[in-house]
C-alpha positions in Angstrom: -9.8 -54.3 12.7 -11.5 -51.3 14.0 -14.5 -50.2 11.7 -15.0 -46.5 11.0 -18.3 -45.1 12.2 -20.5 -43.4 9.4 -22.1 -40.0 10.4 -25.3 -39.3 8.9 -26.0 -35.4 8.7 -29.2 -33.9 9.1 -30.3 -31.4 6.2 -29.4 -28.5 8.6 -26.1 -30.1 9.8 -25.2 -30.5 6.2 -25.9 -26.8 5.4 -24.0 -25.7 8.5 -21.1 -28.0 7.4 -21.2 -26.8 3.8 -21.1 -23.1 5.0 -24.4 -22.3 3.5 -26.3 -21.3 6.7 -24.9 -18.0 7.9 -24.6 -16.7 4.2 -28.0 -15.8 3.7 -29.5 -18.9 2.7 -32.9 -20.1 3.7 -32.9 -22.7 6.4 -35.9 -24.6 5.2 -38.4 -23.3 7.7 -38.8 -19.9 6.1 -36.3 -18.0 8.5 -33.4 -16.3 7.0 -30.1 -16.7 9.0 -27.6 -13.9 9.3 -24.1 -14.1 8.8 -22.1 -15.1 12.0 -19.5 -12.7 12.9 -16.0 -14.2 12.3 -13.9 -14.1 15.2 -11.6 -11.0 15.1 -7.8 -11.8 14.6 -5.5 -11.0 17.3 -3.2 -8.3 16.4 0.3 -9.4 15.7 2.0 -6.2 16.3 1.4 -3.4 18.6 2.7 0.2 19.1 3.6 1.1 22.6 3.9 4.6 24.0 5.7 5.1 27.3 5.4 8.2 29.2 8.8 9.3 30.4 8.1 12.4 32.5 9.2 13.0 36.3 5.9 14.0 38.3 6.1 16.2 41.1 5.3 14.9 44.6 1.9 15.9 46.1 1.0 18.0 42.9 -2.1 15.9 41.7 -3.3 18.6 39.3 0.0 19.6 38.0 0.8 15.8 37.3 -2.5 15.4 35.5 -1.8 18.3 33.2 1.7 16.8 32.6 0.2 13.5 31.7 -2.3 15.2 29.4 0.3 17.2 27.7 2.2 14.1 27.0 -0.9 12.4 25.7 -1.6 15.1 23.4 1.8 15.0 22.0 1.5 11.2 21.5 -1.8 11.8 19.8 -0.4 14.4 17.3 2.5 12.1 16.5 0.8 8.9 15.6 -1.8 6.3 16.5 -0.8 3.9 19.2 -2.1 0.8 20.7 -1.0 1.1 24.3 0.0 3.9 26.7 2.0 3.2 29.9 2.7 5.8 32.6 5.3 5.5 35.5 4.3 4.1 38.9 2.2 6.6 41.0 2.4 9.1 38.4 -0.7 11.0 39.6 0.6 11.7 43.0 4.3 11.8 42.2 5.0 8.6 44.2 4.5 10.2 47.4 5.1 7.2 49.6 8.9 7.8 49.5 8.4 10.9 51.6 9.4 9.9 55.1 7.1 12.4 56.9 4.0 11.0 55.4 2.3 8.3 57.4 0.0 5.6 56.1 -3.1 7.6 57.1 -1.8 10.7 55.3 -1.9 8.8 52.0 -5.7 9.1 51.6 -5.4 12.7 50.6 -3.4 11.8 47.5 -5.6 8.8 46.6 -8.5 8.8 44.0 -11.7 6.8 43.4 -11.2 5.8 39.8 -15.0 5.6 39.2 -15.5 9.2 40.2 -12.2 11.2 39.8 -12.0 13.8 37.1 -8.6 12.9 36.5 -9.3 9.2 35.8 -12.3 10.2 33.8 -10.1 12.6 31.6 -7.8 9.9 31.0 -10.4 7.4 30.1 -11.9 9.9 27.6 -8.6 10.2 25.8 -8.2 6.4 25.6 -11.7 6.3 24.1 -11.0 9.1 21.7 -7.8 7.5 20.5 -8.9 4.0 20.8 -6.0 3.1 22.8 -5.3 0.9 26.0 -4.1 3.1 28.7 -2.1 1.8 31.9 -2.3 4.6 34.5 -0.4 4.7 37.7 -1.9 6.3 40.7 -3.0 5.6 44.4 -6.5 4.1 44.7 -8.5 4.7 47.8 -10.7 2.1 49.5 -12.4 1.9 52.9 -9.7 0.0 54.4 -6.8 1.8 53.0 -4.9 2.8 49.7 -3.3 0.7 47.1 -0.5 1.5 44.6 -2.6 0.8 41.5 -2.3 0.8 37.8 -5.6 1.6 36.1 -6.3 -0.4 33.0 -8.6 1.4 30.3 -9.4 -0.4 27.3 -9.9 1.3 23.8 -13.5 2.3 24.7 -12.3 4.1 27.7 -13.8 1.6 30.1 -12.0 0.7 33.3 -11.3 -2.8 32.5 -9.4 -3.8 35.4 -7.1 -2.5 38.3 -3.8 -4.1 39.2 -2.5 -3.3 42.7 1.2 -3.8 43.5 1.7 -7.1 45.3 5.2 -6.9 46.7 5.6 -4.3 49.3 8.7 -3.2 51.3 10.0 -0.1 53.1 8.1 3.1 52.3 5.5 0.9 50.2 4.3 -0.5 53.4 1.9 2.6 53.5 -0.1 0.8 50.8 -2.3 -2.3 51.2 -0.6 -5.3 49.2 -2.3 -6.4 46.1 -4.1 -9.7 46.2 -3.8 -10.9 42.6 -1.7 -11.5 39.5 -4.5 -11.3 36.9 -4.0 -11.4 33.1 -6.2 -9.3 30.9 -7.6 -10.2 27.5 -7.4 -7.7 24.5 -7.4 -7.4 20.8 -3.6 -8.3 20.9 -4.0 -11.2 23.3 -3.3 -11.6 27.0 -1.2 -9.2 28.8 -0.1 -8.9 32.4 0.8 -5.7 34.6 3.4 -5.6 37.4 4.4 -2.4 39.3 8.2 -1.5 40.1 9.5 -3.9 42.7 7.2 -6.8 41.6 9.8 -7.5 38.9 12.3 -8.7 41.5 10.5 -11.7 42.1 10.8 -14.2 39.3 7.4 -15.8 40.3 5.7 -12.5 39.3 6.5 -12.7 35.6 6.5 -16.4 35.4 2.9 -16.6 36.9 1.6 -14.2 34.4 3.3 -15.9 31.6 2.0 -19.2 32.8 -1.6 -17.5 32.6 -1.1 -16.6 28.9 0.5 -13.3 29.0 2.9 -12.4 26.0 3.5 -8.9 27.1 3.9 -7.5 30.7 3.4 -3.7 31.1 5.6 -2.5 34.1 4.9 0.9 35.5 7.8 1.9 37.9 9.4 4.6 39.8 12.4 2.8 41.5 16.0 2.1 40.3 16.8 2.0 36.6 20.4 1.3 36.2 22.5 -1.5 34.4 21.5 -3.9 37.0 17.7 -3.3 36.3 18.5 -3.8 32.6 20.0 -7.1 33.0 17.1 -8.1 35.3 14.6 -7.0 32.7 16.4 -9.0 30.1 16.6 -12.1 32.1 12.9 -11.7 33.1 11.9 -11.5 29.5 14.3 -14.3 28.2 13.4 -16.8 30.9 9.7 -16.5 29.9 9.9 -15.8 26.2 7.9 -12.6 26.6 8.1 -8.8 26.3 8.5 -6.5 29.2 7.8 -2.7 29.1 9.6 -1.1 32.0 8.2 2.5 32.1 10.1 4.8 34.4 10.1 8.8 34.5 13.6 8.6 33.4 13.8 5.6 31.2 11.7 3.7 28.6 12.9 0.3 28.3 11.5 -2.8 26.5 13.1 -6.1 26.6 12.3 -9.0 24.3 11.6 -12.8 24.4 15.4 -13.5 23.4 16.8 -11.3 26.2 17.2 -8.5 23.8 16.9 -4.9 24.3 14.2 -3.7 21.9 14.2 -0.1 23.1 16.2 1.9 25.8 15.7 5.7 25.9 17.0 7.6 28.8 17.0 10.9 26.8 15.9 13.7 29.5 14.7 15.8 26.7 12.0 13.5 25.5 8.7 13.2 27.4 7.7 9.8 25.8 8.9 7.0 23.5 7.0 5.1 20.9 8.1 1.6 20.0 6.6 -1.2 17.7 6.4 -4.6 19.4 6.1 -7.9 17.4 4.2 -10.1 19.7 4.8 -13.1 17.1 8.2 -13.3 18.6 6.9 -13.9 22.1 7.0 -17.7 22.2 5.7 -17.6 25.7 4.1 -20.9 26.6 6.0 -22.5 23.6 9.2 -21.3 24.8 11.5 -24.1 25.9 11.9 -22.5 29.5 8.2 -22.9 29.9 7.8 -26.2 28.1 10.6 -27.9 29.9 9.8 -27.0 33.3 9.9 -29.5 36.2 7.2 -28.4 38.6 7.3 -32.0 40.2 10.5 -31.5 41.7 10.2 -27.6 42.7 8.2 -28.3 46.0 10.0 -27.3 49.2 
């Protein structure tokens, strides 16, 4: 018969276990212990604003003004947790213009750390204590990326997601090199840009890394076929996907349901509450019952 080991607690261990240290109780050596900060509880629900405005190709200054106008309207209406813009909003997604060559893309790209446009967006995020996912072209020494800048509630540039899957006109960009997830006060989230949604591996990878919601800035097709695709991607992973297009704000949920779908040309943004408790994600049977042992080829 296995005997149970007895644990003898030291005086300090007893105080810790009793919850007395950390509540202003003397530790026995004369020092006063301060109360430990309790871990912050993750938000169960978030309010997501999706910018629904068509930018003008090449008009960086004008597009920035459009964005700030939309952000001002959102700010006036209500407090939100996350704002998402369409893909390539700042430049108007100029890569689709056939006359533009790869080397021409630099003139429409920014350095997020020094650009007055990204700095203004960061200031808005800080003032409103909101996350901001901002589509632009990012310049580097080796070329340009189709990027979503990720600003946190303090207005800090927490990350930069670069579009991974490139085809046709997007070959003017450098392909992204990661599918990272980002930690936040509402849990982990992922970002994918436009065509990235066509590959099931994109959303699945982000889900396996812990994302319960994926923000999807886009400028591509937004028809009924896409709605079916977004419903499937959300359903097969047990997550939310926020598809943000200049002509459509679409959010699909973990049951393959449509949470929001606005194509009204008269609105410049939509605001939707998302209940992340419904995103079963890693507990979802599509994830739980996977058979990676037979997926090799």
